[in-house]
C-alpha positions in Angstrom: 15.6 -22.2 -14.2 17.0 -19.6 -11.8 14.9 -18.9 -8.7 13.3 -15.5 -9.0 14.6 -12.7 -6.8 12.1 -11.7 -4.1 10.4 -8.4 -4.7 11.5 -5.8 -2.1 8.8 -4.6 0.3 9.3 -0.8 0.2 7.3 1.4 2.5 7.3 5.1 3.2 7.6 6.0 6.9 3.9 6.9 6.9 3.0 3.6 5.5 5.2 1.7 8.0 3.5 3.7 10.8 0.1 2.9 9.4 0.8 -0.9 9.4 2.3 -0.8 12.8 -0.7 1.1 14.2 -3.1 -1.4 12.7 -1.0 -4.3 14.2 -1.0 -2.6 17.6 -4.8 -2.0 17.5 -5.5 -5.7 16.5 -3.3 -7.1 19.2 -4.3 -4.7 22.0 -8.0 -3.9 21.3 -9.7 -6.1 18.6 -8.2 -9.5 19.5 -8.8 -9.3 23.3 -12.4 -8.1 22.7 -13.2 -11.0 20.4 -11.5 -13.5 22.8 -13.8 -12.2 25.6 -16.8 -12.6 23.3 -15.9 -16.1 22.3 -15.4 -17.1 26.0 -18.8 -15.7 26.9 -20.4 -17.5 24.0 -18.7 -20.8 24.9 -20.0 -20.5 28.5 -23.6 -20.6 27.2 -23.3 -24.3 26.5 -23.8 -26.2 23.2 -21.3 -24.7 20.8 -22.4 -26.6 17.7 -25.4 -24.4 17.2 -24.1 -21.2 18.9 -23.9 -18.6 16.2 -22.1 -16.1 18.4 -19.4 -18.7 19.2 -19.0 -19.9 15.6 -18.9 -16.3 14.3 -16.5 -15.3 17.1 -14.1 -18.1 16.3 -14.2 -17.2 12.6 -13.5 -13.5 13.4 -10.6 -14.6 15.7 -9.0 -16.6 12.8 -9.3 -13.6 10.5 -7.7 -11.3 13.1 -4.9 -13.8 13.7 -4.3 -14.1 9.9 -4.1 -10.3 9.6 -1.7 -10.1 12.6 0.5 -12.8 11.0 0.4 -10.9 7.6 1.3 -7.6 9.2 4.1 -9.0 11.2 5.6 -10.6 8.0 5.2 -7.4 6.0 6.8 -5.2 8.7 9.6 -7.6 9.3 10.5 -7.6 5.6 9.9 -3.9 5.1 12.5 -1.5 3.7 11.4 1.9 4.9 12.4 4.6 2.3 12.0 8.2 3.3 11.1 10.2 0.1 12.1 13.5 1.8 15.8 12.4 1.7 15.8 12.7 -2.1 15.6 16.5 -1.7 15.0 18.5 -4.9 15.8 15.7 -7.4 13.8 15.9 -10.6 14.3 12.2 -11.3 11.5 9.8 -10.3 12.1 7.1 -7.7 10.1 5.5 -4.9 8.2 8.1 -2.9 8.1 10.7 -5.6 5.0 12.8 -6.1 4.6 13.2 -9.9 2.5 15.7 -11.8 1.8 14.6 -15.4 -0.5 15.2 -18.3 -1.6 13.2 -21.3 0.0 14.7 -24.4 -3.3 14.2 -26.3 -6.7 14.5 -24.6 -7.0 17.9 -23.0 -3.7 18.1 -21.1 -5.5 17.8 -17.8 -2.9 17.5 -15.1 -2.9 14.5 -12.7 -0.9 13.9 -9.6 0.2 10.6 -8.2 2.6 9.5 -5.4 4.6 6.3 -5.9 4.3 4.2 -2.7 4.6 0.7 -1.4 2.2 -2.2 -2.2 0.6 -2.0 1.2 0.0 1.8 1.0 -2.0 2.0 -2.2 -5.0 4.3 -2.1 -6.1 5.2 -5.6 -8.6 7.8 -4.3 -5.7 9.7 -2.7 -3.5 9.3 -5.8 -1.2 6.8 -4.2 -0.1 4.1 -6.6 2.2 1.1 -6.1 5.7 1.3 -7.3 4.9 -2.0 -9.2 1.9 -0.5 -11.0 2.2 0.0 -14.8 2.3 3.8 -14.6 4.9 3.8 -11.9 7.1 1.3 -13.8 7.0 3.6 -16.9 7.8 6.7 -14.8 10.6 5.3 -12.6 14.0 6.8 -13.4 12.5 9.4 -15.8 12.8 13.1 -15.2 10.6 16.2 -15.3 10.0 17.2 -18.9 10.3 13.7 -20.3 7.5 12.2 -22.4 6.9 8.5 -21.9 4.6 5.9 -23.5 2.1 4.2 -21.2 0.2 1.0 -22.4 -3.5 1.4 -21.5 -6.5 -0.8 -22.2 -7.5 1.7 -24.9 -4.0 1.6 -26.5 -0.8 3.4 -26.0 -0.8 6.9 -24.5 1.9 9.5 -24.3 2.3 11.3 -21.0 4.5 14.3 -20.2 6.1 14.5 -16.8 5.4 18.1 -15.6 6.9 18.0 -12.1 8.5 15.8 -9.5 8.8 16.5 -5.9 9.6 14.5 -2.8 7.6 15.2 0.4 6.3 13.3 3.3 3.0 11.6 2.3 0.0 13.2 4.0 
């Protein structure tokens, strides 16, 4: 059996900035604050029944775990600027796609294909590894594609493709 190829860690410039900002905040604000709180709680004496100390140590481990995760994700990130695609009508990472279901009212929907760490369904940002993104990738405006859904297969028509900096 061949070893599987690692999945690239694509990020938009905005997504990379968001992760870097979170890392900076954790290291310069959150972690020092929790370290101070733990030190103050430890100075109160018996640590075995000191809820503030126990909670503080747990919170510190969570912060350290998140710092480690963010460092790894940023180190392995491949930042892809969608704006560099220009006016292409073919769908790649970073595309903002307008589509409609062929049956079912033709209500238009808009999604932006982003990195795994940038997903925000409420804002229409879906992972490039999501089922809808996988179906849309490399297709063009005007194409009709079939999407497997829990309710069965659905045909969707690609109405428009644009590349812009994510908001």
